[in-house]
N, C-alpha and C positions, 0 to 999 in steps of 0.2 A: 488571429482567427476570431471571428465573432462566435459567441456562444450559440450552440445549436438549440433549436426549439425543444422544449420539454414535450414528451409524449404524455398524454393523460395517464396517470397512475396514482394509486393511493400511497400515502406515506404517513408515518407517525407524526403527530403535531410537533413534538419535541425536536425530531430530526428536521422537519420542515423549517423551523426557526433557525436552527444552527446551520443548515445547508444553504440558507438564503442570506447569511451574513448578519443576522440580527445579534447573535451572541453565541457563546459556547453552548455545548449540549447541556452542561451542568447548570448554567445560568438559565437556559430555556426551561429546564425542569422546574427551577424555583419560580420563574415568572408564571408558569402555568399553575403550579400548586397554590400560588398566592392570589390567584384569581384575576390576573392582569390580562389574560388572553381571551378573546372572543372569536367564535367561529359562527359566521352568518348571524351576528347580533346576539348570540347567546354565550355566556361565560362558560368556559370549559376548564376544569381543574384536573383532568387526567392526561398526563403527558403522552400516553400511548394511544390516545384517541386517533383513529385513522381519518385523514382528510384527503380530499382530491384537489391538488393545487390548481387544476384547470377549471374547477367549478366553485369551490368554497372560497369565501372571503374571510381572511384572517386579519384580526386587528390586535395591536397592543395599545391599550388605551384608545385614543382616537386615531392612531396612525395605522393605516393599512400596510400589511407586509406583502409586497409584490413577489411573485415567484420568479426566480432567476432562471435563465436558460442553463442547460447543462454545460459545464466547463471541465476541461481535462488538461492537466499539466504534467510534465515530467521534471524531476529535480535530480541533479547529480549530488547525492548526499555525501558530505565529507564525513570522515571519522570524527568522533567526539560529540555528535549531535544525537539526541534521543528522538524517537519518532512520535511519541505521545505528546499531545498538546497540553495535557493537564497534570504533568508530573511536577509538583511544586518543589521537588528537590533537585530538578534538573537545571544545570547552569545554562545549557543551550539546547533548544529543540529545533527540529527542521522547519518549524513555522517561523522562526526568527529569520530564515533565509528568504521568506516570501513577502511581497508587499502586502499591506493590510487588506487590500481588496480581494486577496486570494486566501486569506486565512480562515474563511468559512468552509473551505474544501476539506474533505477527509482524505487521509492517506490510505492507499490501497495496500493493506497489509503493513508489515513493519520490516525495518532493517535494524539490527541491534546497534548499540552505540559505536562499536569498533568497526562496523562494516560500512563500506562505501558503495556508491553506485546508484543505479536507477531506482527511483521511488516515484510512483504515480500518485496523483491527487485528482479527485473528482467529486462532484455532488450527484453523480449518476449512480444510484444505488444498485441498479440492475447490472451495470458493468462491473462495479466493485465486487458484487457478490460472485459474478462469474469468474473474476480473476483470483478470488481468494478461496472459494469452496473447493475442496479436494475432488469432488465428483466430476469437475470439468477438466481435470488433468492439464491445467495450464502450465506449460514448461517455463522454468526460470533457469537462466544460464549465468554462471559465476566464473570469474577469473580467480583462481586460488593459488596461493604460494605456500608451500609446506616445507618443514625442515626435513632434510634427508632425501634419499633417492626412493621414489615410489616404484617398487618392483611390480612385476606383472601379477603376482599373487595378491598383493594389496589392492591393485587396481580392480581385479576381478571381484574381490570381496566387497569393495565399495559399490561396484556396479550391480552386484546381486542383492545387496542389502546387508546391513549390520545391525546388531541389537543395541538399542538405546532405551534405557528405562523400561526394559521388558518388552519392547516392541521392535519389530524388524522394519527398517526403512524400506521404502519402495525401490524398485530397480532404478538405477541412475545411469548416466552416460558420461564417460571421461574421454576427452579427445585433446589433440594438440599438446601433448606432453613434452615439456622441455626441461632438460637437466642443466643446472648451473651450479657448479661447485657443490655446496652442501644443501642445495634447495632444489625443489621440483616445482615447476609452474605448469598449470593445466587449466582446461575449461571443464567445468562440471555442470551437467544439466539434470535438474530434478523437477518434480512437480508437487512435492510436499512443501510445507512451510512451518515445520515445528520449530519451537524456540531454540535458537543456537544450534540447529541441526547439523550444519556442515562443520562447525567447530567441534562438534561431538563425534562426528563420523570418522574423521581421519585419525584421531588418537586410538581408535579401535584397531587400526592397522599399523600403529606405531609412529604416527607423524603429527606434529603440532602445526596448527594453521598459523602462519605468520601474517598473512594479508588476504583479505576477502573483498571482492567487489562484484556486485550484480551488474551484468552488462546487457541483459535482455529479460523481458517478461512477456510471454506470449509472442505476438508479432512485433512488439515494440522494442527497439534497440536504443541503447544509450548514445551510440555514435560518438561524435567528437565534442559533446557537451562538456564544458569544463567543470571541474569540481566546485561546488557551491553555487552553480548557475542553474537556472530553470528556463523552460519555454513551454508555451501552449502546444498541445499536439495538433498536427495538421488534420484537416478534414479526412484525408486518406487514412491516416493512422487511426482516427476514431472509428472509421468504418471497418478497418481491419480488426480492431478490438472487438467490435460488436459481432463480426462474422466469424472470428477465429474459434476453432473448437479443439485446439490442442496446444 
């Protein structure tokens, strides 16, 4: 899929450099602070300066930085990889699974190290904001395997919300419950994204999470994409992302 054309919009200078493959966000901050970046011929030393990629001309030294079109990828994240690109203690990050030409993209939200499944990447800030901000109620569906048999009372408690760190989780939906010996498998749909939320929810009703995989986010499904593999979203999927409201 060819990158879609950028709509004109303003973005912080630091983000513009990182989203367009120049360097990491941290390195962009340093380059700007050190006076290496010019906007329309004038040196700018404030990383949060707002620029318009469709109008302003950005230079590092004598080299102009061209605005890339928006790009959208999905990755089937394996367990054992962290999502952040700048954790110097991490042995493996999800960006190790992407070719260099895609490493300027930002992950849309996070999956914790032990969780597998759908992880989206884009340099489209509007889409990323919509997918991650709670006010848009974007649904995320997970395949969950827990220890023991989930009884109806526990199911209802999870669906109504449980207390985690003094806050009640939002209503959830559990479906396709299957019992296998001493484990229960199910699909859980939520629209929140608190850190390790699902792994904290089920112990509240007496069950440890053994395995967790995100299989859908908004209108985008993981499908049969293999673990560790990635692919660009189709034009249809991108339009669905932009138009989806739940």
